[in-house]
ZADO-1210 file (C-alpha; in nm, 4 decimals, padded with zeros to 6 digits):
<atoms>
<atom x="08.5203" y="10.2391" z="11.3546" code="UNK" pos="1"/>
<atom x="08.7676" y="10.3239" z="11.6279" code="UNK" pos="2"/>
<atom x="08.8374" y="09.9614" z="11.7250" code="UNK" pos="3"/>
<atom x="08.9586" y="09.8537" z="11.3825" code="UNK" pos="4"/>
<atom x="09.3140" y="09.9950" z="11.3920" code="UNK" pos="5"/>
<atom x="09.4080" y="09.8361" z="11.7231" code="UNK" pos="6"/>
<atom x="09.2595" y="09.4980" z="11.6405" code="UNK" pos="7"/>
<atom x="09.4382" y="09.4888" z="11.3068" code="UNK" pos="8"/>
<atom x="09.7644" y="09.5759" z="11.4801" code="UNK" pos="9"/>
<atom x="09.7111" y="09.2882" z="11.7228" code="UNK" pos="10"/>
<atom x="09.6538" y="09.0329" z="11.4473" code="UNK" pos="11"/>
<atom x="09.9365" y="09.1671" z="11.2306" code="UNK" pos="12"/>
<atom x="10.1686" y="09.1166" z="11.5261" code="UNK" pos="13"/>
<atom x="10.0477" y="08.7616" z="11.5851" code="UNK" pos="14"/>
<atom x="10.0642" y="08.6502" z="11.2218" code="UNK" pos="15"/>
<atom x="10.4033" y="08.8118" z="11.1668" code="UNK" pos="16"/>
<atom x="10.5555" y="08.5862" z="11.4310" code="UNK" pos="17"/>
<atom x="10.5076" y="08.2896" z="11.2005" code="UNK" pos="18"/>
<atom x="10.7555" y="08.4075" z="10.9365" code="UNK" pos="19"/>
<atom x="11.1367" y="08.4399" z="10.9338" code="UNK" pos="20"/>
<atom x="11.2318" y="08.7986" z="11.0013" code="UNK" pos="21"/>
<atom x="11.6059" y="08.8036" z="10.9481" code="UNK" pos="22"/>
<atom x="11.8674" y="08.6271" z="10.7421" code="UNK" pos="23"/>
<atom x="12.0379" y="08.3386" z="10.9178" code="UNK" pos="24"/>
<atom x="12.4058" y="08.3536" z="10.9886" code="UNK" pos="25"/>
<atom x="12.6358" y="08.0977" z="10.8179" code="UNK" pos="26"/>
<atom x="12.6630" y="07.9114" z="11.1468" code="UNK" pos="27"/>
<atom x="12.2863" y="07.8908" z="11.1795" code="UNK" pos="28"/>
<atom x="12.2499" y="07.7738" z="10.8195" code="UNK" pos="29"/>
<atom x="12.4813" y="07.4824" z="10.8960" code="UNK" pos="30"/>
<atom x="12.2363" y="07.3538" z="11.1574" code="UNK" pos="31"/>
<atom x="11.9438" y="07.1902" z="10.9754" code="UNK" pos="32"/>
<atom x="11.5930" y="07.2093" z="11.1176" code="UNK" pos="33"/>
<atom x="11.4587" y="06.8885" z="11.2629" code="UNK" pos="34"/>
<atom x="11.2362" y="06.7093" z="11.0130" code="UNK" pos="35"/>
<atom x="10.9744" y="06.4719" z="11.1466" code="UNK" pos="36"/>
<atom x="10.7793" y="06.2665" z="10.8958" code="UNK" pos="37"/>
<atom x="10.4680" y="06.1154" z="11.0444" code="UNK" pos="38"/>
<atom x="10.1893" y="05.8743" z="10.9678" code="UNK" pos="39"/>
<atom x="09.8302" y="05.9383" z="11.0649" code="UNK" pos="40"/>
<atom x="09.8646" y="05.6931" z="11.3567" code="UNK" pos="41"/>
<atom x="10.1427" y="05.8839" z="11.5341" code="UNK" pos="42"/>
<atom x="10.0461" y="06.0154" z="11.8790" code="UNK" pos="43"/>
<atom x="10.2157" y="06.3541" z="11.9266" code="UNK" pos="44"/>
<atom x="10.2395" y="06.5333" z="12.2621" code="UNK" pos="45"/>
<atom x="10.3623" y="06.8922" z="12.2951" code="UNK" pos="46"/>
<atom x="10.5348" y="06.9521" z="12.6279" code="UNK" pos="47"/>
<atom x="10.6434" y="07.2718" z="12.8035" code="UNK" pos="48"/>
<atom x="10.8885" y="07.2366" z="13.0932" code="UNK" pos="49"/>
<atom x="10.9435" y="07.4942" z="13.3687" code="UNK" pos="50"/>
<atom x="11.1397" y="07.5071" z="13.6929" code="UNK" pos="51"/>
<atom x="11.0149" y="07.6099" z="14.0363" code="UNK" pos="52"/>
<atom x="11.0593" y="07.9770" z="13.9470" code="UNK" pos="53"/>
<atom x="10.8485" y="07.9383" z="13.6331" code="UNK" pos="54"/>
<atom x="11.1451" y="07.9713" z="13.3935" code="UNK" pos="55"/>
<atom x="11.1553" y="07.7501" z="13.0862" code="UNK" pos="56"/>
<atom x="11.3783" y="07.4427" z="13.0945" code="UNK" pos="57"/>
<atom x="11.5166" y="07.3943" z="12.7438" code="UNK" pos="58"/>
<atom x="11.7864" y="07.1290" z="12.7852" code="UNK" pos="59"/>
<atom x="11.5933" y="06.8138" z="12.8724" code="UNK" pos="60"/>
<atom x="11.7009" y="06.4986" z="12.6878" code="UNK" pos="61"/>
<atom x="11.4755" y="06.2311" z="12.5426" code="UNK" pos="62"/>
<atom x="11.5861" y="05.9832" z="12.8092" code="UNK" pos="63"/>
<atom x="11.4649" y="06.2231" z="13.0802" code="UNK" pos="64"/>
<atom x="11.1036" y="06.1873" z="12.9624" code="UNK" pos="65"/>
<atom x="10.8690" y="05.8965" z="13.0196" code="UNK" pos="66"/>
<atom x="10.5313" y="05.8568" z="12.8496" code="UNK" pos="67"/>
<atom x="10.2646" y="05.6371" z="13.0059" code="UNK" pos="68"/>
<atom x="09.9602" y="05.5071" z="12.8185" code="UNK" pos="69"/>
<atom x="09.6880" y="05.3802" z="13.0521" code="UNK" pos="70"/>
<atom x="09.9559" y="05.3594" z="13.3215" code="UNK" pos="71"/>
<atom x="10.1999" y="05.1541" z="13.1140" code="UNK" pos="72"/>
<atom x="10.5330" y="05.3002" z="12.9950" code="UNK" pos="73"/>
<atom x="10.5710" y="05.3486" z="12.6216" code="UNK" pos="74"/>
<atom x="10.8817" y="05.3878" z="12.4069" code="UNK" pos="75"/>
<atom x="10.9238" y="05.7393" z="12.2618" code="UNK" pos="76"/>
<atom x="10.9694" y="05.6946" z="11.8866" code="UNK" pos="77"/>
<atom x="11.0239" y="06.0602" z="11.7966" code="UNK" pos="78"/>
<atom x="11.1718" y="06.3441" z="12.0024" code="UNK" pos="79"/>
<atom x="11.2250" y="06.7047" z="11.9000" code="UNK" pos="80"/>
<atom x="11.3378" y="07.0185" z="12.0803" code="UNK" pos="81"/>
<atom x="11.2637" y="07.3647" z="11.9511" code="UNK" pos="82"/>
<atom x="11.6026" y="07.5055" z="11.8466" code="UNK" pos="83"/>
<atom x="11.6146" y="07.8839" z="11.8609" code="UNK" pos="84"/>
<atom x="11.9089" y="07.8864" z="11.6170" code="UNK" pos="85"/>
<atom x="11.6861" y="07.7309" z="11.3470" code="UNK" pos="86"/>
<atom x="11.3265" y="07.7676" z="11.2426" code="UNK" pos="87"/>
<atom x="11.0855" y="07.6814" z="11.5197" code="UNK" pos="88"/>
<atom x="10.8432" y="07.3918" z="11.4776" code="UNK" pos="89"/>
<atom x="10.5786" y="07.4811" z="11.2184" code="UNK" pos="90"/>
<atom x="10.2267" y="07.5427" z="11.3444" code="UNK" pos="91"/>
<atom x="09.8660" y="07.5510" z="11.2374" code="UNK" pos="92"/>
<atom x="09.7102" y="07.8407" z="11.4257" code="UNK" pos="93"/>
<atom x="09.3504" y="07.9580" z="11.4520" code="UNK" pos="94"/>
<atom x="09.2955" y="08.3095" z="11.5873" code="UNK" pos="95"/>
<atom x="08.9549" y="08.3508" z="11.7560" code="UNK" pos="96"/>
<atom x="08.8579" y="08.7139" z="11.8204" code="UNK" pos="97"/>
<atom x="08.5799" y="08.8168" z="12.0576" code="UNK" pos="98"/>
<atom x="08.3724" y="09.0889" z="11.8883" code="UNK" pos="99"/>
<atom x="08.1471" y="09.1399" z="12.1875" code="UNK" pos="100"/>
<atom x="08.4262" y="09.3270" z="12.3700" code="UNK" pos="101"/>
<atom x="08.6438" y="09.6235" z="12.2806" code="UNK" pos="102"/>
<atom x="08.9688" y="09.8017" z="12.3543" code="UNK" pos="103"/>
<atom x="08.9729" y="10.1512" z="12.4983" code="UNK" pos="104"/>
<atom x="09.0856" y="10.4284" z="12.2618" code="UNK" pos="105"/>
<atom x="09.3857" y="10.5126" z="12.4804" code="UNK" pos="106"/>
<atom x="09.5137" y="10.1568" z="12.4398" code="UNK" pos="107"/>
<atom x="09.5421" y="10.1794" z="12.0612" code="UNK" pos="108"/>
<atom x="09.8834" y="10.3460" z="12.0298" code="UNK" pos="109"/>
<atom x="10.0423" y="10.1241" z="12.2960" code="UNK" pos="110"/>
<atom x="09.9065" y="09.8099" z="12.1322" code="UNK" pos="111"/>
<atom x="10.0305" y="09.9086" z="11.7874" code="UNK" pos="112"/>
<atom x="10.3844" y="09.9746" z="11.9129" code="UNK" pos="113"/>
<atom x="10.3987" y="09.6429" z="12.0965" code="UNK" pos="114"/>
<atom x="10.2638" y="09.4544" z="11.7949" code="UNK" pos="115"/>
<atom x="10.5404" y="09.5925" z="11.5778" code="UNK" pos="116"/>
<atom x="10.8017" y="09.4793" z="11.8309" code="UNK" pos="117"/>
<atom x="10.6393" y="09.1384" z="11.8434" code="UNK" pos="118"/>
<atom x="10.7228" y="09.0791" z="11.4770" code="UNK" pos="119"/>
<atom x="11.0900" y="09.0649" z="11.5795" code="UNK" pos="120"/>
<atom x="11.0444" y="08.8021" z="11.8493" code="UNK" pos="121"/>
<atom x="10.9749" y="08.4818" z="11.6639" code="UNK" pos="122"/>
<atom x="11.0567" y="08.3021" z="11.3441" code="UNK" pos="123"/>
<atom x="10.9002" y="07.9943" z="11.1977" code="UNK" pos="124"/>
<atom x="10.6759" y="07.8432" z="10.9361" code="UNK" pos="125"/>
<atom x="10.2993" y="07.8175" z="10.9758" code="UNK" pos="126"/>
<atom x="09.9557" y="07.8256" z="10.8278" code="UNK" pos="127"/>
<atom x="09.6872" y="08.0184" z="11.0079" code="UNK" pos="128"/>
<atom x="09.3161" y="08.0867" z="10.9973" code="UNK" pos="129"/>
<atom x="09.0829" y="08.3297" z="11.1716" code="UNK" pos="130"/>
<atom x="08.7314" y="08.3396" z="11.3084" code="UNK" pos="131"/>
<atom x="08.5270" y="08.5936" z="11.4995" code="UNK" pos="132"/>
<atom x="08.2569" y="08.5381" z="11.7572" code="UNK" pos="133"/>
<atom x="07.9876" y="08.7183" z="11.9528" code="UNK" pos="134"/>
<atom x="07.6307" y="08.5875" z="11.9213" code="UNK" pos="135"/>
<atom x="07.7537" y="08.4002" z="11.6130" code="UNK" pos="136"/>
<atom x="08.0754" y="08.2176" z="11.5204" code="UNK" pos="137"/>
<atom x="08.2040" y="08.3113" z="11.1765" code="UNK" pos="138"/>
<atom x="08.5111" y="08.1848" z="10.9918" code="UNK" pos="139"/>
<atom x="08.6580" y="08.4940" z="10.8258" code="UNK" pos="140"/>
<atom x="08.9705" y="08.3332" z="10.6776" code="UNK" pos="141"/>
<atom x="09.0576" y="07.9724" z="10.6040" code="UNK" pos="142"/>
<atom x="09.4099" y="07.8407" z="10.6479" code="UNK" pos="143"/>
<atom x="09.6706" y="08.0437" z="10.4628" code="UNK" pos="144"/>
<atom x="10.0429" y="08.1151" z="10.4806" code="UNK" pos="145"/>
<atom x="09.9872" y="08.4789" z="10.3804" code="UNK" pos="146"/>
<atom x="09.9557" y="08.7046" z="10.6909" code="UNK" pos="147"/>
<atom x="09.8053" y="08.9811" z="10.4790" code="UNK" pos="148"/>
<atom x="09.4896" y="08.7743" z="10.4350" code="UNK" pos="149"/>
<atom x="09.4466" y="08.7548" z="10.8124" code="UNK" pos="150"/>
<atom x="09.4951" y="09.1308" z="10.8348" code="UNK" pos="151"/>
<atom x="09.2336" y="09.1915" z="10.5665" code="UNK" pos="152"/>
<atom x="08.9878" y="08.9512" z="10.7259" code="UNK" pos="153"/>
<atom x="08.9966" y="09.1248" z="11.0634" code="UNK" pos="154"/>
<atom x="08.9904" y="09.4689" z="10.9046" code="UNK" pos="155"/>
<atom x="08.6355" y="09.3863" z="10.7933" code="UNK" pos="156"/>
<atom x="08.5160" y="09.3145" z="11.1478" code="UNK" pos="157"/>
<atom x="08.2468" y="09.5691" z="11.2271" code="UNK" pos="158"/>
<atom x="07.9924" y="09.4541" z="11.4881" code="UNK" pos="159"/>
<atom x="08.1449" y="09.4722" z="11.8353" code="UNK" pos="160"/>
<atom x="07.8305" y="09.3835" z="12.0248" code="UNK" pos="161"/>
<atom x="07.5984" y="09.1079" z="12.1344" code="UNK" pos="162"/>
<atom x="07.6302" y="08.7924" z="12.3426" code="UNK" pos="163"/>
<atom x="07.9448" y="08.5810" z="12.3610" code="UNK" pos="164"/>
<atom x="08.0057" y="08.2220" z="12.2459" code="UNK" pos="165"/>
<atom x="08.3634" y="08.1555" z="12.3533" code="UNK" pos="166"/>
<atom x="08.3351" y="07.7781" z="12.3945" code="UNK" pos="167"/>
<atom x="08.1521" y="07.7331" z="12.0635" code="UNK" pos="168"/>
<atom x="08.4258" y="07.9393" z="11.8955" code="UNK" pos="169"/>
<atom x="08.7025" y="07.7230" z="12.0446" code="UNK" pos="170"/>
<atom x="08.5130" y="07.4130" z="11.9336" code="UNK" pos="171"/>
<atom x="08.4910" y="07.5478" z="11.5774" code="UNK" pos="172"/>
<atom x="08.8645" y="07.6234" z="11.5841" code="UNK" pos="173"/>
<atom x="08.9421" y="07.2661" z="11.6942" code="UNK" pos="174"/>
<atom x="08.7264" y="07.1303" z="11.4117" code="UNK" pos="175"/>
<atom x="08.9127" y="07.3474" z="11.1618" code="UNK" pos="176"/>
<atom x="09.2491" y="07.2246" z="11.2872" code="UNK" pos="177"/>
<atom x="09.1451" y="06.8583" z="11.2671" code="UNK" pos="178"/>
<atom x="08.9617" y="06.8658" z="10.9340" code="UNK" pos="179"/>
<atom x="09.1196" y="07.1476" z="10.7339" code="UNK" pos="180"/>
<atom x="09.4736" y="07.2154" z="10.8549" code="UNK" pos="181"/>
<atom x="09.7609" y="07.0206" z="10.6952" code="UNK" pos="182"/>
<atom x="09.9372" y="06.7655" z="10.9127" code="UNK" pos="183"/>
<atom x="10.2730" y="06.8342" z="10.7515" code="UNK" pos="184"/>
<atom x="10.4489" y="07.1440" z="10.6243" code="UNK" pos="185"/>
<atom x="10.7733" y="07.0944" z="10.4331" code="UNK" pos="186"/>
<atom x="10.7993" y="06.7447" z="10.5754" code="UNK" pos="187"/>
<atom x="10.7594" y="06.8547" z="10.9382" code="UNK" pos="188"/>
<atom x="10.4615" y="06.7894" z="11.1662" code="UNK" pos="189"/>
<atom x="10.2553" y="07.0934" z="11.2645" code="UNK" pos="190"/>
<atom x="10.1700" y="07.1919" z="11.6167" code="UNK" pos="191"/>
<atom x="09.7997" y="07.2775" z="11.6597" code="UNK" pos="192"/>
<atom x="09.7266" y="07.6041" z="11.8400" code="UNK" pos="193"/>
<atom x="09.4217" y="07.8196" z="11.9164" code="UNK" pos="194"/>
<atom x="09.4771" y="08.1792" z="12.0303" code="UNK" pos="195"/>
<atom x="09.1511" y="08.3162" z="12.1705" code="UNK" pos="196"/>
<atom x="09.1393" y="08.6932" z="12.2290" code="UNK" pos="197"/>
<atom x="08.8527" y="08.7616" z="12.4657" code="UNK" pos="198"/>
<atom x="08.7202" y="08.9059" z="12.7893" code="UNK" pos="199"/>
<atom x="08.6644" y="08.5517" z="12.9169" code="UNK" pos="200"/>
<atom x="08.2881" y="08.5751" z="12.9770" code="UNK" pos="201"/>
<atom x="08.0653" y="08.3317" z="12.7873" code="UNK" pos="202"/>
<atom x="07.6894" y="08.3882" z="12.7690" code="UNK" pos="203"/>
<atom x="07.5541" y="08.1856" z="12.4776" code="UNK" pos="204"/>
<atom x="07.7576" y="07.8707" z="12.3973" code="UNK" pos="205"/>
<atom x="07.5724" y="07.5431" z="12.3553" code="UNK" pos="206"/>
<atom x="07.8575" y="07.2899" z="12.3545" code="UNK" pos="207"/>
<atom x="07.9115" y="07.0833" z="12.6670" code="UNK" pos="208"/>
<atom x="08.2241" y="07.2220" z="12.8313" code="UNK" pos="209"/>
<atom x="08.3617" y="06.8853" z="12.9415" code="UNK" pos="210"/>
<atom x="08.3200" y="06.7566" z="12.5884" code="UNK" pos="211"/>
<atom x="08.5098" y="07.0596" z="12.4607" code="UNK" pos="212"/>
<atom x="08.8068" y="06.9785" z="12.6849" code="UNK" pos="213"/>
<atom x="08.7981" y="06.6147" z="12.5734" code="UNK" pos="214"/>
<atom x="08.7899" y="06.7127" z="12.2047" code="UNK" pos="215"/>
<atom x="09.0805" y="06.9548" z="12.2438" code="UNK" pos="216"/>
<atom x="09.2975" y="06.7025" z="12.4266" code="UNK" pos="217"/>
<atom x="09.2126" y="06.4180" z="12.1891" code="UNK" pos="218"/>
<atom x="09.3161" y="06.6370" z="11.8943" code="UNK" pos="219"/>
<atom x="09.6370" y="06.7577" z="12.0619" code="UNK" pos="220"/>
<atom x="09.5273" y="07.1226" z="12.0396" code="UNK" pos="221"/>
<atom x="09.6842" y="07.3805" z="12.2730" code="UNK" pos="222"/>
<atom x="09.4612" y="07.6748" z="12.3671" code="UNK" pos="223"/>
<atom x="09.6107" y="08.0103" z="12.4668" code="UNK" pos="224"/>
<atom x="09.3990" y="08.3003" z="12.5913" code="UNK" pos="225"/>
<atom x="09.4769" y="08.6706" z="12.5627" code="UNK" pos="226"/>
<atom x="09.2519" y="08.8623" z="12.8008" code="UNK" pos="227"/>
<atom x="09.1483" y="09.2037" z="12.6737" code="UNK" pos="228"/>
<atom x="09.2733" y="09.4722" z="12.9152" code="UNK" pos="229"/>
<atom x="08.9421" y="09.6591" z="12.9269" code="UNK" pos="230"/>
<atom x="08.8071" y="09.3683" z="13.1326" code="UNK" pos="231"/>
<atom x="09.1014" y="09.2991" z="13.3609" code="UNK" pos="232"/>
<atom x="09.0211" y="09.4841" z="13.6834" code="UNK" pos="233"/>
<atom x="08.8139" y="09.3475" z="13.9675" code="UNK" pos="234"/>
<atom x="08.5817" y="09.5592" z="14.1792" code="UNK" pos="235"/>
<atom x="08.7636" y="09.4745" z="14.4993" code="UNK" pos="236"/>
<atom x="09.1355" y="09.5109" z="14.4470" code="UNK" pos="237"/>
<atom x="09.3150" y="09.7418" z="14.2066" code="UNK" pos="238"/>
<atom x="09.5140" y="09.5621" z="13.9375" code="UNK" pos="239"/>
<atom x="09.3570" y="09.2207" z="14.0009" code="UNK" pos="240"/>
<atom x="09.1745" y="09.0571" z="13.7121" code="UNK" pos="241"/>
<atom x="08.8285" y="08.9125" z="13.7606" code="UNK" pos="242"/>
<atom x="08.8162" y="08.5320" z="13.7496" code="UNK" pos="243"/>
<atom x="08.6213" y="08.4524" z="13.4341" code="UNK" pos="244"/>
<atom x="08.4259" y="08.1397" z="13.3330" code="UNK" pos="245"/>
<atom x="08.7073" y="08.0634" z="13.0877" code="UNK" pos="246"/>
<atom x="08.9483" y="08.0566" z="13.3833" code="UNK" pos="247"/>
<atom x="08.7135" y="07.8405" z="13.5884" code="UNK" pos="248"/>
<atom x="08.6641" y="07.5935" z="13.3038" code="UNK" pos="249"/>
<atom x="09.0440" y="07.5449" z="13.2856" code="UNK" pos="250"/>
<atom x="09.0430" y="07.4500" z="12.9183" code="UNK" pos="251"/>
<atom x="09.3601" y="07.6570" z="12.8723" code="UNK" pos="252"/>
<atom x="09.5456" y="07.4749" z="13.1499" code="UNK" pos="253"/>
<atom x="09.4013" y="07.1364" z="13.0479" code="UNK" pos="254"/>
<atom x="09.5505" y="07.1683" z="12.6985" code="UNK" pos="255"/>
<atom x="09.8943" y="07.2830" z="12.8131" code="UNK" pos="256"/>
<atom x="09.8323" y="07.6490" z="12.7299" code="UNK" pos="257"/>
<atom x="09.8551" y="07.9691" z="12.9310" code="UNK" pos="258"/>
<atom x="09.6512" y="08.2809" z="12.9930" code="UNK" pos="259"/>
<atom x="09.8187" y="08.6095" z="12.8979" code="UNK" pos="260"/>
<atom x="09.6440" y="08.9070" z="13.0587" code="UNK" pos="261"/>
<atom x="09.7354" y="09.2197" z="12.8641" code="UNK" pos="262"/>
<atom x="09.8480" y="09.5250" z="13.0603" code="UNK" pos="263"/>
<atom x="09.6817" y="09.8356" z="12.9196" code="UNK" pos="264"/>
<atom x="09.9925" y="10.0406" z="12.9939" code="UNK" pos="265"/>
<atom x="10.2346" y="09.8110" z="12.8117" code="UNK" pos="266"/>
<atom x="10.1393" y="09.5258" z="12.5798" code="UNK" pos="267"/>
<atom x="10.5000" y="09.4324" z="12.5048" code="UNK" pos="268"/>
<atom x="10.5471" y="09.1830" z="12.7937" code="UNK" pos="269"/>
<atom x="10.2375" y="08.9920" z="12.6832" code="UNK" pos="270"/>
<atom x="10.3637" y="08.9634" z="12.3260" code="UNK" pos="271"/>
<atom x="10.7095" y="08.8551" z="12.4414" code="UNK" pos="272"/>
<atom x="10.5672" y="08.5977" z="12.6814" code="UNK" pos="273"/>
<atom x="10.3437" y="08.4405" z="12.4183" code="UNK" pos="274"/>
<atom x="10.6276" y="08.4218" z="12.1657" code="UNK" pos="275"/>
<atom x="10.8640" y="08.2631" z="12.4185" code="UNK" pos="276"/>
<atom x="10.5975" y="08.0168" z="12.5312" code="UNK" pos="277"/>
<atom x="10.5394" y="07.8923" z="12.1778" code="UNK" pos="278"/>
<atom x="10.9133" y="07.8562" z="12.1171" code="UNK" pos="279"/>
<atom x="10.9905" y="07.6757" z="12.4421" code="UNK" pos="280"/>
<atom x="10.8499" y="07.3321" z="12.3697" code="UNK" pos="281"/>
<atom x="10.9343" y="06.9675" z="12.3171" code="UNK" pos="282"/>
<atom x="10.7631" y="06.7189" z="12.0887" code="UNK" pos="283"/>
<atom x="10.7252" y="06.3603" z="12.2092" code="UNK" pos="284"/>
<atom x="10.5616" y="06.1079" z="11.9788" code="UNK" pos="285"/>
<atom x="10.5072" y="05.7350" z="11.9516" code="UNK" pos="286"/>
<atom x="10.3069" y="05.4792" z="11.7569" code="UNK" pos="287"/>
<atom x="10.0196" y="05.3260" z="11.9566" code="UNK" pos="288"/>
<atom x="09.9819" y="04.9496" z="11.9867" code="UNK" pos="289"/>
<atom x="09.6067" y="04.9610" z="12.0365" code="UNK" pos="290"/>
<atom x="09.3745" y="04.9904" z="11.7350" code="UNK" pos="291"/>
<atom x="09.0434" y="04.9697" z="11.9172" code="UNK" pos="292"/>
<atom x="08.8934" y="05.3126" z="11.8454" code="UNK" pos="293"/>
<atom x="08.8780" y="05.3887" z="12.2190" code="UNK" pos="294"/>
<atom x="09.0059" y="05.6713" z="12.4383" code="UNK" pos="295"/>
<atom x="09.3362" y="05.6006" z="12.6159" code="UNK" pos="296"/>
<atom x="09.4846" y="05.8045" z="12.8984" code="UNK" pos="297"/>
<atom x="09.8267" y="05.9667" z="12.8600" code="UNK" pos="298"/>
<atom x="10.0693" y="06.0905" z="13.1243" code="UNK" pos="299"/>
<atom x="10.4159" y="06.2417" z="13.0795" code="UNK" pos="300"/>
<atom x="10.6816" y="06.2581" z="13.3504" code="UNK" pos="301"/>
<atom x="11.0432" y="06.3683" z="13.3718" code="UNK" pos="302"/>
<atom x="11.3194" y="06.2213" z="13.5817" code="UNK" pos="303"/>
<atom x="11.4845" y="06.5607" z="13.6345" code="UNK" pos="304"/>
<atom x="11.4029" y="06.6895" z="13.9854" code="UNK" pos="305"/>
<atom x="11.2200" y="07.0180" z="14.0249" code="UNK" pos="306"/>
<atom x="11.0884" y="07.0350" z="13.6667" code="UNK" pos="307"/>
<atom x="10.7186" y="07.0822" z="13.6025" code="UNK" pos="308"/>
<atom x="10.5544" y="06.9758" z="13.2764" code="UNK" pos="309"/>
<atom x="10.2521" y="07.1078" z="13.0892" code="UNK" pos="310"/>
<atom x="10.1232" y="06.8846" z="12.8099" code="UNK" pos="311"/>
<atom x="09.8880" y="06.9435" z="12.5191" code="UNK" pos="312"/>
<atom x="09.6836" y="06.6330" z="12.5904" code="UNK" pos="313"/>
<atom x="09.6114" y="06.3733" z="12.8563" code="UNK" pos="314"/>
<atom x="09.4667" y="06.1166" z="12.6216" code="UNK" pos="315"/>
<atom x="09.3908" y="06.0136" z="12.2640" code="UNK" pos="316"/>
<atom x="09.1420" y="05.8101" z="12.0649" code="UNK" pos="317"/>
<atom x="09.3241" y="05.5137" z="11.9126" code="UNK" pos="318"/>
<atom x="09.2796" y="05.4437" z="11.5422" code="UNK" pos="319"/>
<atom x="09.0247" y="05.1744" z="11.4709" code="UNK" pos="320"/>
<atom x="09.0973" y="04.8637" z="11.2710" code="UNK" pos="321"/>
<atom x="08.9487" y="04.8657" z="10.9249" code="UNK" pos="322"/>
<atom x="08.5922" y="04.7397" z="10.9361" code="UNK" pos="323"/>
<atom x="08.5641" y="04.7894" z="11.3146" code="UNK" pos="324"/>
</atoms>
């Protein structure tokens, strides 16, 4: 099938970003990676900071953040900044691939070249899983630290047809991250990420969309979307992408993620942008006082002027007391 080579190249590029790709210099080896040991009660918030021009702000200090729970300030117990000189924060990633769409044949070579470059852009430690969706949602690979298994799983994808269940697929990915992904890897807490590769048009999902947003935020899952280039152009203005239901639902923005529309002429900027986005993050965490099993609202602010924040969640469900 003509789609298989390009899709495999895409997933090989994504999974390769999770592994170290070069030997560290002596100076880098002297700088240990931040280790964060957590309990199940810890409330973790992933934060991305940008300035007015949209550039990442990487030098914020812990005392420049303030976390509010139900409007009341809370003490930040753990703070971590992604350090590009060391391994990035480990992640649990679910790739969700839309099999109802396709890539044009002329995009294949460009995609493969960009995917190979993408393997040079990021280093880290992660476990990842994969699922596919059209009229059905199917887990094709459980969590693994071997990128070859992801490659093999997507190489078997054959039916690029049928209706589309984007929201149900994201919901399944969230469930996998909560129930099956490890919370720690080598003593460090994992960031939870869903990368959905789609045309953005849902036609068959059954989950309530507001409930999906609530579940993602409560679990601290960040959703990123990669829009397939074959579906980018509108009928009214050349080069402008159609607004999709996924855009309108704002689940990507509500979880602190971003949409990455792929340019059919050059996929490299999309790969670079996604890699930089994942690297440019802060981790804020604290232990909640409430143990009532209820949903509590979260808000994060910074005292530095002109800095905008995107957060992975705006609330959490507090742990319940035993017997409650």
